[in-house]
PAZA-392574 format. One line per 4 residues: their letters; for each residue x, y, z of C-alpha. Coordinates in nm, 4 decimals, always signed. Example, Ala and Ser with C-alpha at 12.3 -4.5 7.8 and 13.67 -1.06 7.14 Angstrom:
BEGIN
AS	+1.2300,-0.4500,+0.7800 | +1.3670,-0.1060,+0.7140
END
This chain:
BEGIN
MPLA	+2.0054,+0.3115,-0.0906 | +1.7661,+0.5781,+0.0369 | +1.5647,+0.3313,+0.2612 | +1.4987,+0.5876,+0.5411
GIAL	+1.1552,+0.6672,+0.3836 | +1.0403,+0.3094,+0.4325 | +1.1551,+0.3120,+0.7984 | +0.9326,+0.6062,+0.8695
APLL	+0.6271,+0.4468,+0.7351 | +0.5537,+0.2440,+1.0564 | +0.5327,+0.5738,+1.2384 | +0.2238,+0.6779,+1.0265
VSPL	+0.0380,+0.3637,+1.1341 | -0.2101,+0.5232,+1.3586 | -0.4192,+0.8459,+1.3102 | -0.2679,+1.1255,+1.5174
AQSP	-0.5965,+1.2679,+1.6208 | -0.7893,+1.0897,+1.9071 | -1.1683,+1.0439,+1.9312 | -1.3383,+1.3417,+2.0900
RRGC	-1.5278,+1.1162,+2.3287 | -1.4024,+1.2372,+2.6515 | -1.5241,+0.9302,+2.8528 | -1.3487,+0.7067,+2.6257
IAAA	-1.0270,+0.8916,+2.6620 | -1.0559,+0.9228,+3.0483 | -1.1309,+0.5612,+3.1030 | -0.8438,+0.4436,+2.8749
AARR	-0.6064,+0.6759,+3.0328 | -0.6646,+0.5060,+3.3574 | -0.5782,+0.1578,+3.2477 | -0.4026,+0.1503,+2.9146
PSAL	-0.0696,+0.2816,+2.7531 | -0.1101,+0.5942,+2.5513 | -0.0176,+0.4205,+2.2196 | -0.3111,+0.1543,+2.2595
RRAR	-0.5452,+0.4354,+2.3804 | -0.4756,+0.6331,+2.0482 | -0.5278,+0.3065,+1.8337 | -0.8671,+0.2097,+2.0053
CSAA	-1.0115,+0.5555,+2.0201 | -0.9170,+0.6100,+1.6581 | -1.0852,+0.2931,+1.5525 | -1.3945,+0.3833,+1.7542
AASG	-1.4167,+0.7270,+1.5722 | -1.3632,+0.5651,+1.2363 | -1.6517,+0.3364,+1.2776 | -1.8850,+0.6121,+1.3788
EAGE	-1.8871,+0.5535,+1.7382 | -1.7658,+0.9012,+1.8074 | -2.0975,+1.0387,+1.7274 | -2.2301,+1.2606,+1.4556
AGEL	-2.0112,+1.4236,+1.1856 | -2.0065,+1.7579,+1.3627 | -1.8453,+1.5853,+1.6646 | -1.5469,+1.4685,+1.4752
PRAT	-1.2512,+1.7267,+1.4761 | -1.1710,+1.8473,+1.1238 | -0.8123,+1.7515,+1.1725 | -0.9179,+1.3919,+1.2189
LLWR	-1.1280,+1.3905,+0.9016 | -0.8336,+1.5331,+0.7010 | -0.5974,+1.2839,+0.8403 | -0.8200,+0.9992,+0.7370
AAKL	-0.8898,+1.1616,+0.4018 | -0.5106,+1.2079,+0.3281 | -0.4299,+0.8285,+0.3941 | -0.0770,+0.9085,+0.4504
PIYS	+0.0326,+0.5529,+0.5620 | -0.1106,+0.4141,+0.2376 | +0.1446,+0.6056,+0.0334 | +0.3946,+0.3327,+0.1471
VALV	+0.2509,+0.1421,-0.1507 | +0.4250,+0.4002,-0.3775 | +0.7474,+0.3853,-0.1675 | +0.7902,+0.0121,-0.1171
PLTV	+0.7786,-0.1168,-0.4843 | +1.0012,+0.1579,-0.6005 | +1.2624,+0.0989,-0.3256 | +1.2610,-0.2813,-0.3715
GSAC	+1.2843,-0.2434,-0.7518 | +1.5563,+0.0012,-0.7190 | +1.7494,-0.2333,-0.4648 | +1.7119,-0.5065,-0.7224
GYHH	+1.8832,-0.3058,-0.9857 | +2.1616,-0.2031,-0.7419 | +2.1927,-0.5849,-0.6436 | +2.2304,-0.6934,-1.0012
AGLF	+2.4442,-0.4219,-1.1540 | +2.5520,-0.1832,-0.8710 | +2.3396,+0.0827,-1.0382 | +2.1522,+0.3603,-0.8395
FAKR	+2.0537,+0.7036,-0.9549 | +1.9417,+0.9121,-0.6637 | +1.7811,+1.2088,-0.8730 | +1.5860,+0.9506,-1.0754
YFII	+1.4780,+0.7674,-0.7638 | +1.3293,+1.0684,-0.5890 | +1.1592,+1.2028,-0.9094 | +0.9947,+0.8627,-0.9754
LAAA	+0.8924,+0.8611,-0.5982 | +0.7162,+1.1941,-0.6320 | +0.5574,+1.0803,-0.9614 | +0.4366,+0.7539,-0.7910
VLVI	+0.2971,+0.9498,-0.4959 | +0.1025,+1.1734,-0.7454 | -0.0323,+0.8688,-0.9163 | -0.1561,+0.7312,-0.5874
TWLN	-0.3100,+1.0544,-0.5009 | -0.5048,+1.0325,-0.8248 | -0.6096,+0.6699,-0.7358 | -0.7365,+0.7847,-0.3899
LSND	-0.9199,+1.1013,-0.5074 | -1.0801,+0.9448,-0.8149 | -1.1880,+0.6516,-0.6003 | -1.3589,+0.8906,-0.3721
VFDS	-1.5278,+1.0635,-0.6703 | -1.6690,+0.7387,-0.8301 | -1.7681,+0.6046,-0.4916 | -1.9705,+0.9192,-0.4277
DTGA	-2.1305,+0.8638,-0.7712 | -2.2480,+0.5121,-0.6533 | -2.3539,+0.6124,-0.3031 | -2.0842,+0.3867,-0.1419
DKNK	-1.9366,+0.6985,+0.0311 | -2.2664,+0.8537,+0.1182 | -2.2014,+0.8259,+0.5025 | -1.8178,+0.8123,+0.4756
KESV	-1.7148,+1.1365,+0.6641 | -1.3551,+1.1210,+0.5547 | -1.4409,+1.1103,+0.1870 | -1.2749,+1.4019,+0.0304
VNII	-1.5824,+1.4751,-0.1837 | -1.7845,+1.4939,+0.1386 | -1.5291,+1.7039,+0.3147 | -1.4815,+1.9752,+0.0471
GSRA	-1.8369,+1.9377,-0.0775 | -1.7418,+1.9327,-0.4484 | -1.7295,+1.6364,-0.6808 | -1.5815,+1.8577,-0.9609
VTQN	-1.3029,+2.0079,-0.7627 | -1.1925,+1.6557,-0.6382 | -1.1989,+1.5276,-0.9860 | -0.9961,+1.8169,-1.1227
AANV	-0.7482,+1.7533,-0.8404 | -0.7332,+1.3999,-0.9287 | -0.6657,+1.4684,-1.2971 | -0.3911,+1.7110,-1.2221
SLFL	-0.2167,+1.4634,-1.0098 | -0.2239,+1.2016,-1.2688 | -0.0947,+1.4456,-1.5310 | +0.1991,+1.5657,-1.3015
GFAG	+0.2666,+1.2132,-1.2155 | +0.2836,+1.1087,-1.5885 | +0.5271,+1.3857,-1.6504 | +0.7712,+1.2593,-1.3903
LFWA	+0.7396,+0.8989,-1.5103 | +0.8027,+0.9959,-1.8742 | +1.1016,+1.2013,-1.7637 | +1.2453,+0.8864,-1.5832
FTEA	+1.1779,+0.6848,-1.9065 | +1.3891,+0.9399,-2.1115 | +1.6694,+0.8984,-1.8627 | +1.6484,+0.5117,-1.8396
GDAR	+1.5910,+0.4601,-2.2060 | +1.4200,+0.1321,-2.1342 | +1.0688,+0.0958,-2.2977 | +0.9947,-0.2008,-2.0471
FIFL	+0.9776,+0.0596,-1.7665 | +0.7188,+0.2924,-1.9176 | +0.5034,-0.0031,-2.0650 | +0.4939,-0.1897,-1.7211
VMCA	+0.4086,+0.1394,-1.5364 | +0.1352,+0.2124,-1.7759 | -0.0119,-0.1292,-1.7381 | -0.0010,-0.0852,-1.3542
IFCG	-0.1815,+0.2562,-1.3861 | -0.4351,+0.0911,-1.6130 | -0.5024,-0.1669,-1.3484 | -0.5880,+0.1121,-1.1122
YVYQ	-0.8179,+0.2644,-1.3792 | -1.0270,-0.0499,-1.4366 | -1.0319,-0.1144,-1.0665 | -1.2499,+0.1779,-0.9900
CPPF	-1.3409,+0.3943,-1.3020 | -1.6488,+0.3590,-1.5185 | -1.7477,+0.1683,-1.7240 | -1.5191,-0.0951,-1.5682
RLSY	-1.5478,-0.0743,-1.1893 | -1.3897,-0.4200,-1.1399 | -1.3632,-0.3609,-0.7720 | -1.7451,-0.3955,-0.7453
QGLG	-1.7065,-0.7417,-0.8984 | -1.4624,-0.8441,-0.6315 | -1.1531,-0.8183,-0.8491 | -0.9765,-0.5464,-0.6541
EPLC	-0.7316,-0.7841,-0.4925 | -0.5844,-0.9511,-0.8189 | -0.5634,-0.6175,-0.9853 | -0.3776,-0.4765,-0.6697
FAAF	-0.1394,-0.7694,-0.6667 | -0.0548,-0.7340,-1.0394 | -0.0309,-0.3538,-1.0300 | +0.1924,-0.3157,-0.7246
GPLA	+0.3786,-0.6422,-0.7437 | +0.4907,-0.7774,-1.0747 | +0.4118,-0.4723,-1.2781 | +0.5309,-0.1779,-1.0722
TTAF	+0.8146,-0.3465,-0.8699 | +0.9580,-0.4821,-1.2056 | +0.9021,-0.1467,-1.3804 | +1.0950,+0.0228,-1.1137
YFSS	+1.3787,-0.2253,-1.1543 | +1.4083,-0.1409,-1.5173 | +1.4144,+0.2280,-1.4285 | +1.7671,+0.1678,-1.3250
SNVN	+1.8734,+0.0903,-1.6828 | +2.1110,+0.3543,-1.8249 | +2.1476,+0.4769,-2.1846 | +2.4785,+0.6393,-2.0982
IASG	+2.7022,+0.3615,-1.9825 | +3.0151,+0.2965,-2.2038 | +2.9247,+0.2839,-2.5665 | +2.5606,+0.2493,-2.5723
TALL	+2.2514,+0.1288,-2.3721 | +2.2827,-0.0901,-2.0659 | +1.9412,-0.2610,-2.0262 | +1.8972,-0.4783,-1.7127
PLTK	+1.7777,-0.8264,-1.7770 | +1.4735,-0.9771,-1.6065 | +1.6025,-1.1948,-1.3158 | +1.4562,-1.4466,-1.0740
TVTA	+1.5452,-1.2056,-0.7841 | +1.3305,-0.9222,-0.9099 | +1.0522,-1.1744,-0.9950 | +1.0554,-1.3157,-0.6538
SSVL	+1.0749,-0.9634,-0.4795 | +0.7793,-0.8434,-0.6928 | +0.5609,-1.1348,-0.5720 | +0.6391,-1.0677,-0.2093
VGLT	+0.5648,-0.6954,-0.2623 | +0.2439,-0.7687,-0.4310 | +0.1123,-0.9964,-0.1540 | +0.1949,-0.7431,+0.1213
TTLI	+0.0175,-0.4715,-0.0781 | -0.2824,-0.6877,-0.1458 | -0.3148,-0.7680,+0.2265 | -0.3753,-0.3986,+0.2959
LFCS	-0.6590,-0.3808,+0.0473 | -0.8176,-0.6973,+0.1648 | -0.8175,-0.5905,+0.5355 | -0.9564,-0.2552,+0.4454
HFHQ	-1.2800,-0.4175,+0.3657 | -1.3683,-0.5717,+0.7049 | -1.5469,-0.2767,+0.8383 | -1.7026,-0.1689,+0.5146
IDGD	-1.9118,-0.4915,+0.4490 | -2.2555,-0.3251,+0.5129 | -2.1934,-0.0373,+0.3101 | -2.0490,-0.2313,+0.0128
LAVG	-2.3384,-0.4768,+0.0167 | -2.5849,-0.1896,+0.0177 | -2.4430,-0.0448,-0.3083 | -2.3824,-0.3948,-0.4686
KMSP	-2.0007,-0.3760,-0.4210 | -1.9212,-0.7494,-0.4048 | -1.5824,-0.7280,-0.2326 | -1.4412,-1.0692,-0.1226
LVRV	-1.5434,-1.0137,+0.2196 | -1.8911,-0.9427,+0.1251 | -1.8868,-1.2769,-0.0546 | -1.7189,-1.4852,+0.2094
GTEA	-1.7923,-1.2855,+0.5363 | -1.5403,-1.2081,+0.8152 | -1.5000,-1.5443,+0.9668 | -1.3716,-1.6838,+0.6388
GSRI	-1.1951,-1.3673,+0.5546 | -0.9833,-1.3844,+0.8793 | -0.8830,-1.7277,+0.7869 | -0.7725,-1.5921,+0.4495
VVVA	-0.5539,-1.3459,+0.6293 | -0.3969,-1.6342,+0.8124 | -0.3206,-1.8193,+0.4879 | -0.1945,-1.5042,+0.3176
IATL	+0.0625,-1.4503,+0.5990 | +0.1640,-1.8055,+0.6252 | +0.1976,-1.8008,+0.2170 | +0.4210,-1.4788,+0.2426
YILL	+0.6833,-1.6471,+0.4793 | +0.6561,-1.9851,+0.3052 | +0.7374,-1.8159,-0.0222 | +1.0245,-1.6165,+0.1414
AAFG	+1.1722,-1.9433,+0.2560 | +1.1279,-2.1016,-0.0747 | +1.2937,-1.8196,-0.2555 | +1.5832,-1.8293,-0.0215
VCKA	+1.6250,-2.2056,-0.0668 | +1.6319,-2.1760,-0.4499 | +1.8644,-1.8768,-0.4337 | +1.6126,-1.6487,-0.5998
LPSA	+1.6784,-1.4119,-0.3060 | +2.0045,-1.3652,-0.1261 | +2.0452,-1.5073,+0.2298 | +2.0386,-1.1429,+0.3624
CTVL	+1.6893,-1.0817,+0.2421 | +1.5727,-1.4213,+0.4114 | +1.7205,-1.3306,+0.7354 | +1.6036,-0.9831,+0.7480
CALT	+1.2529,-1.0482,+0.6319 | +1.2115,-1.3298,+0.8633 | +1.2654,-1.0723,+1.1528 | +0.9286,-0.9233,+1.0549
LPVG	+0.7511,-1.2521,+1.1653 | +0.6363,-1.0721,+1.5035 | +0.4545,-0.8147,+1.2888 | +0.2925,-1.0771,+1.0681
KLVV	+0.1755,-1.2561,+1.3991 | +0.0352,-0.9239,+1.5156 | -0.1797,-0.8916,+1.1959 | -0.2969,-1.2548,+1.2302
DYVL	-0.3784,-1.2315,+1.5902 | -0.5635,-0.8938,+1.5624 | -0.7763,-0.9992,+1.2740 | -0.8852,-1.3353,+1.4278
KNHE	-0.9784,-1.1602,+1.7509 | -1.1560,-0.8574,+1.6108 | -1.2882,-0.9526,+1.2568 | -1.6506,-0.9122,+1.3797
DNAK	-1.5938,-0.5754,+1.5717 | -1.6006,-0.2780,+1.3224 | -1.4877,-0.0532,+1.5941 | -1.1592,-0.2348,+1.6197
IFMA	-1.1074,-0.4155,+1.2849 | -1.0751,-0.0659,+1.1171 | -0.7179,-0.0699,+1.2488 | -0.6215,-0.3918,+1.0783
KYYC	-0.5257,-0.2329,+0.7470 | -0.2801,-0.0027,+0.9361 | -0.1199,-0.3047,+1.0914 | -0.0854,-0.4433,+0.7350
VRLH	+0.0695,-0.1202,+0.6278 | +0.3248,-0.1682,+0.9056 | +0.4066,-0.5190,+0.7908 | +0.4221,-0.4065,+0.4246
ALFG	+0.6649,-0.1158,+0.5058 | +0.8912,-0.3257,+0.7438 | +0.8989,-0.6216,+0.5120 | +0.9816,-0.4060,+0.2164
MALA	+1.2462,-0.2223,+0.4177 | +1.3992,-0.5687,+0.5056 | +1.3783,-0.7022,+0.1543 | +1.5601,-0.3940,+0.0049
SGLV	+1.8222,-0.3829,+0.2725 | +1.8980,-0.7511,+0.2157 | +1.9480,-0.6808,-0.1456 | +2.1834,-0.3910,-0.0743
LARN	+2.3764,-0.5867,+0.1909 | +2.4090,-0.8853,-0.0514 | +2.5513,-0.6574,-0.3155 | +2.8225,-0.5595,-0.0697
GILA	+2.9028,-0.9207,+0.0089 | +2.7127,-0.9567,+0.3297 | +2.5103,-1.2801,+0.3522 | +2.5024,-1.3031,-0.0306
END
C-alpha cells in the first residue's frame, strides 16, 4: 500500500517561513529549540502580531494560502478506504489510487478557493492577509480557478468510476462534494449556522472513506463484476477518520471568533466560547480512543489497527494539552489545527497500516 504520502503529512505541520519580527527571532534563538521557535513565531504572524500586511513576506502569505497540510484530508480517507478494500479482498489498484488522489486534491482545492471567494463576499476575510482573493486581488480569477479545479477533479473521479464499475462509489463521492457545497456556497452557507462540523464528519468520514473503499471494486475479475460488500471494518474506520478530520475544522475556529462574530458566522466556538470549546476537544480526543478500543473489542477492527493507532496517544495528548493551555491566546492557538493535522495524518497512517498488516496475517 502507498502509505508514504501520509507519513510525509506531519512534516507539513508548521509553516516554513518565520515571522519577520527580528526581536522575536533573536530572543527565541537564545532560549528555545529551532522547531519551537518556528511554531511560535509563525503563530504570532498568523494572528497579526507580525505587523502590517506589508511586513509579512509574500512566501509566508502564499504558504498559508496554499494550506498544504490540510490536503491530508484528501489523502487519509482515500488511503484508509483503499486499505479497507485490500484488507477485505486483497485488491489494490495503484493507478486508480493515484488518479483518485489527484482528483481528491483538486476537489479540496476547489473547496479552499471557493471558501475564500464566498468569505470575501460576506466580509469574513476582509482582514485575512492569506486569503487567495486578497493576495491576487481578483475574486473572478479565484472563482474561475476553483471551478476549473472542480471540473478536473470530477473528470478523475468519473474515470475511476468507469474502472471500478460500482455506482455506490460515485454516488457517495457526489454526496460528499454536495456537503462541501452546502457548507460554504450560497444560498445555503450552512457553516454560518454552525453546521460545518457535522457536514465535515459526514463528508470525509462515512461518505468519502466508504466511497474510496468501493473504488476498489473491479468489473474485470473472473466472469463479471466483483462488488465489495459494506463491512463493519470500513464503517468503523470511516467513523474514526471522520472524527479526526472534524477536529481539524473545529480547532481552526479558535483564533477566528471575533471575525466570525462580526459577520454573523455562528461557528460552534462563537456559540460556546473558547473555555467550553477546549473541553469539547478533550471529549473528542477521549471519544476517538474509546471508540478505537470498542471497535477492537467487537472485532470491527483487527488487532493491528488497535495497537498501531494506540501509539498515536502522545499526539492526542499533545493536542489536548496545547488547546487547554492556549485556548485564550490567539497568537498560539492558531497552531492547534496543525497539531490536529498531525494527529489526523498519523492516526490515518496507523489505521491503514494495521489493515494491511492484518491482511497479511500480522495481528489479525
